[in-house]
N, C-alpha and C positions, 0 to 999 in steps of 0.2 A: 536552427534559424536558418531560414532554405534563401537563396539570393541566386533569382534567375536572370542567367545572361553575366551572372558576374557584377566589372564592375562597370559595362555597359548597361547595362537594366537601371545601376544607380545614377548615371548621368540623365540615361532618358526620361529617369523621374523627378528631375531636378525642381522641372517648371512644377510638379502637384506638392512636392515635398514646401516650395516656398508660401501657397495658400492653402497649407495644411493648417489645425489648428497648434500654439504653442504645443499641447503635450505631444501631438504628432510630430513635432518639430524636434521635443525633446529627445526624443524615443529615435530619431534618425541620427539625428548627433551622438548618441550612444551607439548605435551603433557603428558609426560612423570611425567614433574615438578607439571603439572594442576592437574593430578590424584593422585599423592602423596601428596599435598596440599589439596586436597578436600578431602582425606580421610579422615586427619588429623581435620580441620574445624568440619564437619559433624560428627564426633563420638564425639567430644570433646561437640562439641554446645548441641547436643542429650543429651548428660551427664549433660551440666550446666541448662538445660533447668528444669532438674529435680532437682538439689537443691535449686530454687526458692521458693518461697514463693505462697498461691493462688492466682491462674488464670482461670476464666471459660473458656478458652479458652488451661488451660495445661492440661496435661495427664489425661482420664476420668477414668481410674483406678488405680492415684495416692492415695495411702492407706493414706499417711500423708499431707493432704495442708500443714499445716506448716515446714518450713524448719529445718533440724537438722544442730543447732546451734554449738553444745556442742564440746568439744576436737579434739575427732576421728574423727570429718567431718572436722571439720578446718584443721586439720594436712592430709585426705585424699586432700581437695582442692589443698591445698598447693604442696602436692606431685603430684598433676594431672598438674596441670601450669608449674611447672616446668618438668615433662616429658614434656608436650607439645614447652616449653619452647626449648629445645632440638631438638625438632622433627622441626620443625620452622628453625634453624640454621642447618642441613643437607637442607634444601631446595634451589637449586639453582635459587636465585629471576629473574637472567638476562635470564634464560626459559621459564619464563610463562610467559604467553599470555597475553597483555595490561588488558587486563579483568583480570583474575586472579590477576595481582600486583597490582592493585584495593583492590579487596579483602585482598591480604596479610596484605598491609599498615594499612588498615582499624582493620582488626584479629590482626595484631600483637600489632598494638596499645591498643586493649579491652586484649590482656593477658598481657602485661605489665605492664598494671594498677590492673587487679588484683591480678595477683603476687607484686605487690609492696603492697597491702593491707595487704593480708597474712602476707609478713613477716612482716610489721610493726602493722600487730595485729591490723587493724579498726577493727575489729570485737569486742575486747572489749571498745569501744566508739558509740554505735549503736543507738547514737542521736545526735542533734545539737539544736540549739535556735529553728527548726521549723518545723523539722519531728521526727521521732521516731520510733522504732518497733510497742508500743500500739496506737501513732497515723493513722499508714499504715492500724494494722487491723480498726481501727475504720473506715477509709475511706472504707473498703469493707463490714463492716456493712451498707454503706447508698446505698449499689447496690441493686438491686430488685432481688427477686430468678425469673429464669426462667420456672424451672418443679421440679419436686422431688426428681430427681438426685440432679439438685443444689441443694437445701433443705438437703438434707441429709448428703453431702460435707459439706455446711457450719454447720450442727451441727456436722460433726466428729470434724471441725476444732472449734470448742470453746469446746470439749471435750479436744481436745491437748491444748488447751493454757498453763494449767501448765506447763506442760512438758515444753513446749518453753519456756514458762518467765522465768520458775529455769532455764534455761540455759544460757539464756541474763544476769540474774542475775547474776549467776556464772563469764561470761565473765565481769561485767559491775566489779565486786569487784577485778577481778586481774588487771584489767585497774587503777583502784581506789587506786592498791597496788604499781604502778608504777608511777605516778602521770598522768596516760594515761587518760583525761578527758579532757570534754571540760571547759570553766573557769567558775567556779562559777556565776558569773552574769549575765550570758546569760541562767541559768535554772530556775531566779525566775519565777514562776507561772505557768511551765512549766509541771507541774504535775494532772492541773486541769483535763487533757482527760479521767485519772485515776479516780483521783475521781470520775468524772461524773457515773463511771463503779461501780465503789466499794460501794459507800455511797448514787444508785440508789432507792428510793422509792418504787417501788415495780419491780418487773419481767418486767413489761405491760412498767413498762419508761423506760427500762434499752436500752442500744443505740443498744446495741448488739441483743435486739429485733425487731426491727424496719422492717428489711423485711419483719416479720410474721405476720405482718400487715398488705399488702398488695400481698400476696400470687394472682399470677394468677390464673384464675377463671379455668384454663384446670383440676386442679388436685382437684378431686371430693370432696366434704364436710367434710366424713370423714377421708380420708387423711390428710387434714387440719387440723383435730382435734389433727391428732396423731404425725400430726409435729410440732404444736404447744406447747402439752404437753413436746413431746422430746427437743422441743428447752428449754423450761422454766428450764427445768430437767438441761439440761445442763449448761444454763446460771447459776441457783442457787449452783450447783455443782462445777461446773468447772469455767467459765470463773469470774464470782464476786469474789471466794476466791482467787485467781490466781492476781486481781486484788488488791484486799487489803495488800496480800503480796508484791507489787511491790511496794505499794502507802507507805507502810511503809519502807520498804529500801529504797527510793529517797528521805523520810522526814529525815528518821535518820540516814541515813549511806552515801549515795552518793550524795547530795547534800550538808551537812555541809562538807563531804570530800571531796568535788571538788578544784582542782586546784586552786588559787587565781591567779595566772599569766593569761596572757591573749598571749602570743606569741604562735606562732607553733614554733618557735627557744626552746622554754624553754620544750617542751616536750621531752621524750625520742628519742634522735638522730634526736632531730629536725629540724637542717639544712640541712639535705639529708631528714627528711620526708616529710618537706614543698616543696623543691623542686623535690621527685616525686608526688607532688600535684600539682603542676605547670605543671607539663609534662603530666600530668591525664586531667587536664582542660584547658589548653591552645591548648596540642598536641604539642610543638614547645621546643628548647631548651633554653631558655631566662632566664637571671638570677634577680633577686628581683630588682636587680636594675637599668635595663634595662628595665623592667617593669613598674618599678617607676618612670624614665624618661618619659619615652612616654604617662603617663598616663599625667605627667606636660603639656607636650609639644602640646598635645592634649585639655587640660582645659585651654587653654592661646589661643588657636584656638577659641572656642567655643565661651569663652566670649567677647569675639571678633563679634559673633554673635548676641549674645545675647545683648550689644552694641547695634546693628542694631535695633533691634525691640522696647528697649526703645526708641529711638530717634522716630521710627516710629509713635507709643503712645503718643508723643511727654509726656514721662514723664520729669519732670525735678532734682529730685532724682539721687542718685547714685543708685547701684546694690544692695547694703542692703537694702536698702530703699525700692528699688521696690519689692525686696521679701519679704517684710513685708510686704506690698500694697497686693503682691498677698497673703500671706498667710491669709490677717487679710477681707478684703473686701469679704461680706456677696455674692456678685453676681455670685460670681465664685465658690458657693458649692450648693450641693442637698438638699433640708428642709426635704424627705425622702429618705430610701431607695431605695425604686421604680421608683424615679424621677432618680437615679444615672443609676441602673439598664436599666433603659429605654432611657440612654443619651447613654448608650452602646449598646443595642440592635440598635440605631438608625442609630453611626456610622457604625455597622457591617451591616446593610441594607447598608448603602451607599458607601460603598468597594465593597458590590457584582454587584452595577453598572457601574462600571471600570474594574472589576476583567479581563473579555475578551481583553481589552488591555494591558496588561503587563502579563497575565501567556495564554499559551494554554492547558495546565493540569492542571483539577482541580480536586479534590478528589472528591468519593461517597461521603464518612461521612460527614456528616452535623454536629454540632454543637451545643449548646445548652448553655442558659446565665443563672447561679444560682447563689445567693448570697455565698460566703466563709461560712461555717459554727460555729455556735457560738464557739464553747467551741474552736475553732484553729485559730477564727478572730483577736485577740485581739494580736497575735505575727505573725501572719499570713502577708504576702506581702500586696502591692493594689492589685493584680491580682494574677490570675495564669490559662493556658491554657496548651490543650492540647486532644488530640482524643474524638473527641463528647464532650469536656464543655470547657467554658471560666468562672470561676470564678471572679466573681468581690465580692470586700470587702465594705459591707456596714456599718463594725464596726465605730465609732468613724468618723461621716459626717464630723466635722470640719477639717478633715485631707484628706477627698480624694477628691481633687478641679475636677471640669470640664476642668480645662483647659489642663490637665493632659490623661485626656480621650482619646483623639483621639489616642495619641501614646500608650498609655497600651493596647486598644484594638486593634491595627494595630499588637502589641507585640504576645500578648496572644491566639489573635483569630485569622483571617485573613488576612491577608496571613502569619502570624508567627503560631507559635506551631500548632495549629489546623486544617492547611492546610500545612503545611511542614510535619507532625506526620506522617498524613494518608496518603501521598502519597508516603511516602517512606512505608510503610505498603500493600498499594498495589499495590507496584512497582515487581511484579511477578519475574520482570529477575532478583534480587536482592537473592543471598544467604539469606537465615531465618536469619542469623545472624548479618546481615545490614538492614532487615526491621524491624528485632523485639527492637534492642538494642537504644540507643539516646547517642549521644555523645556532651557533654557540649558546647564545643567550637564552633560545627559548629552551633547544634539548637540555642541557646543563642546569635548566630555571625549573626544567617537570620534572627532572630527575630527581633535584635536591628537593621538590616541592612533595616527590613520593616519598621520602624517609617520614618527614612531617608526618604525610596522610598515615603512616605507620602506627603511630598512635590511634584514631580514629576506629583504624580497623584491628587493632589491638593486637599488633602482630609483636612489639614490645613486650614479651613473658615474664621479667625480671625488672627491679631496677636499676641494673648494671648495661642490660641492654637499652633499655633510656636513657642512659648517663651514654651509653656510645653514641647513639642519637643527636646527643647533646654532643657530644665531643665535634663529632663530624661536622654540623651547625656552625658552632663555631672554629673551625676549621676554615669554614667556606668563608664565614664574614671575616673570619681575620688575614684570608686573600684579600678582603676590600683596604684593608691599613696593610697586610704587604706588600701587595705589587703596588700601593700608588707610593710607600712607603721608600722599595727601593728603585723606580726608577725613575721620580718625580721629587723624592723629599729627602734623597743623599743616605737614605739605609746603608747599613755594611751587611752582610751576609749573616755576621751572626749576631747581629742585632733583630734579623728576619728568623733567625731560628729561634731566639731566645721568647721572642714571641708567638711564634708556637708552642716553644715547649711550656711556657706560662698559663696559654689558655686553653689548649686540647689534650685530651689521653694520647693522641698519636704517639708514638715509638721514637727515639731518637733517625732511628735509619730511616724510618719514613720522614719523618721534619728533610731529613738533610736533604733526600731525592726531591721532594716537592717541593721548598727553597729552590732549589738549582732551574727546576722548571720554571719557578717562576719568574727569576733570572734571565734566563732563556728564551719565553715565549712574553714578550711583553702583552696584557692584558687580556690575556686568555683566561687566564684565573680569576676576572674580575666578573666572568658570565655569569658563573654559577650564583652565587647572592643574589643580586641583581634580577636574576630571571628570576628564582623563586618568589621574590618579594611582587613581582607583577602577578604571579598564578595567586597567592596566598592575598593579595590585594583585591584583586578581581573575582575572585571565590566570596570574598567579605561583603563585596560591594552587592553580588548577586543575592548572599544569604538576606542581606539586610536589606533588599527590593524588593525580593518576591516574598517573602515568611515563610508562610507553611507550603505554597507554592514551590519554595528549592528542592531540587531533586538532584544529589550532590550525583547520580549519574549520569542525569543529563549535564551539567556540568564539565565531567568528564570528558563527557563522547563532544562537547562542543568544541571544548580547545585542543582536543586533540585532532580531531577533525579538518583544525586550521593547516596540518603540519608543522611547519618548524618556521611563524612570522616575527618579523618585527616584536620588541614587546610590546607598541601601540597598540598594535592589530589584538590582540589578546582582551585588552581593554575596552577596545569597539566590537568585539564578538561578545563580551558578557553583555553590553547594551541594547546588542539586537536580539537577547537570552530572554532578557528581561522587559523587554519588547513584547514578546512572543508568549509571555504568561511562564517560565521557565521550560518551555518545549524544547528538548533535542535534538539535532537534526535528523536523529533514525525512530520517527511517530511510532513506528511497529514496534520498537522497544522499550520503550516507556512503561 
């Protein structure tokens, strides 16, 4: 769209527009609404990026890599997003073009979620059972430094840690004072990463020094020496003292003073807070009771399929006996971490041989398979994936069964997270706020759908592999029951653990870490299965409407080209796919 003379041209043409046909009037209205909306999200997203933490892809002239999380900055964020909320309310959505209506749905969901977090002061609880602000920095320390400029930004970040941690501690003290903390039971041992920095035997062994051990050869030797000396000074003078202060606070004040209750309902304004988390993570207006019942219904269906597998392998006992067999028989477990990593790699390459039958567009970015770092592995999930990486947890091998590896790999690598997220990032047809951000209901729903898609693709080569997939499906359906049970219905930690024990093949260690994650992160666990149901329902709708014209590659390409969107948008996109006769977004690849 070309506009001559900008806004002046639009005003000069107002008389002409008023005399034009209704269609021309509608087009002009859409143009005006589109422009107004685009101006809002462009300005806000540019501002929002400057609020975030360290990123090699961020502004190169950014003075502080670590965000300002102090009271003035938090008030400014609240005010900015309240202003945007009012601006969006003035947009006539029915006058937006179809593409911008999707953008509006995505963008407004982002603003609503961020506003809710500010209003409930989520920044006063900047950690949960497996993630934390110090853990995020530790992850940054594992990334290689590409050049001198990147190394100097990293050193500047190290020197800024005391300011950043002091602000975080002040926020946590405020949360502690009003009873807004994670449940105490979920914090036990979570300070190990802080201790590793605070009590490192030497600066060379400090985790934050790791990137300087492998500086690129493109940096001259004398410059490398100076950078290493500056990094050592920054670690000694800033990073270590800041971690020592944080460790003392965690052990003397925060963890002992954290609340004993588990439920989100017992937090300040807890019922409304939990409902806001359901809206954020599910993108639907569902009550805890509705979601709980969906989980119970799905568990009944999945247990029926589990029974089919038990009969297929001629197992004579009941489900609890079969689960015990799966948890204890040595044939299902790796003897070494490398064997588990090798298994994950084999599964990933097996998918590569089938990918072209199910997807027309693949991302350019590939992914590595690495073990979960030692400092977080005891509390981490079995695996986690994203752009360029698939992390496999090799801690406590008797908790990492082979029969779960196919479903886990499809979920975390390709065609799950390590494929979906790069596809979104590489889709230049989407505005930046859709390429760069992640929506749990969509992303986790897609990854869980990929586990079930493994049946279509013939990925489950043994009945035990298929049972592993069903166990994973039951695990996510159980989350609908357990998360709402804990946060809205008064369930105990043991009650939640028992439910997972009785309905999935998860190991006892995984059950404990998972339940603690649900306790500490209200609502997030709901996104997976609710998201999967949206993809399953959309595919079923397309198959029924299109019949012989249904093309699985076109369907997958259509929903993946959206990037991460609220669940209702998936259904809208499938309506368009049906209207287009089953043709996907990339006709040249059909």
